[in-house]
C-alpha positions in Angstrom: 0.9 122.0 40.5 3.1 125.0 39.5 5.2 127.1 41.7 4.6 130.9 41.4 7.5 133.1 42.6 7.4 136.9 43.4 10.5 139.0 43.3 11.6 142.5 44.5 8.8 144.9 45.5 6.1 142.3 44.5 7.4 140.0 47.3 7.2 142.9 49.7 3.8 144.1 48.6 2.2 140.6 48.7 4.1 139.5 51.9 5.1 136.2 50.2 7.9 135.0 48.0 6.0 132.0 46.5 2.8 130.0 46.3 1.7 126.8 44.7 -1.4 126.6 42.4 -3.1 123.9 40.4 -2.7 124.0 36.7 -5.7 123.7 34.4 -5.8 122.6 30.8 -4.8 125.4 28.3 -3.5 127.6 31.2 -1.4 130.7 30.2 0.6 133.2 32.2 -2.2 135.7 31.8 -4.7 133.1 33.3 -2.4 132.9 36.3 -2.2 136.6 36.6 -6.0 136.9 36.4 -6.5 134.1 39.0 -4.1 135.8 41.4 -5.8 139.2 40.9 -9.1 137.6 42.2 -7.5 137.0 45.6 -8.3 140.4 46.9 -7.9 144.1 46.2 -4.2 144.2 46.9 -3.4 141.3 44.7 -5.6 142.8 42.0 -3.6 146.1 42.1 -0.3 144.3 42.0 -1.2 142.0 39.2 -2.7 144.9 37.1 0.5 146.8 36.9 1.4 147.5 33.2 5.1 147.1 33.9 4.7 143.6 35.4 7.0 141.0 33.8 6.6 137.2 33.8 9.0 134.3 33.3 8.4 130.6 32.9 11.2 128.3 33.9 13.6 131.2 34.2 12.9 132.5 30.6 11.1 135.9 30.2 8.0 135.4 28.2 4.7 137.0 27.2 1.2 136.8 28.6 0.0 134.2 26.2 2.7 131.6 27.1 1.3 128.2 28.0 2.0 126.8 31.4 2.3 123.1 32.2 2.2 121.0 35.3 5.6 121.3 37.1 6.5 124.7 35.6 7.9 127.6 37.6 6.3 131.0 36.9 7.9 134.2 38.2 6.4 137.7 38.4 8.7 140.6 38.8 9.0 144.4 38.2 11.1 145.8 35.4 14.8 145.3 36.1 16.9 148.4 36.3 20.6 148.9 36.8 23.6 150.9 35.9 
């Protein structure tokens, strides 16, 4: 199993801060995004955002990053500040 976290407006849009999903062989962060997008129209819209960022085990990564059992995957919007 992997823990999937949602931060900032994603958490608000999806009405959840985390879920658990089963990991499959050769799973990537993009596979997770695609799997979540299949949940319903709202999830599809949120997961399709071009600006969506992903991190694995608290390290920002790309959409081809491999995910293993026990990993923590986080989705979040771009970080702004000043």
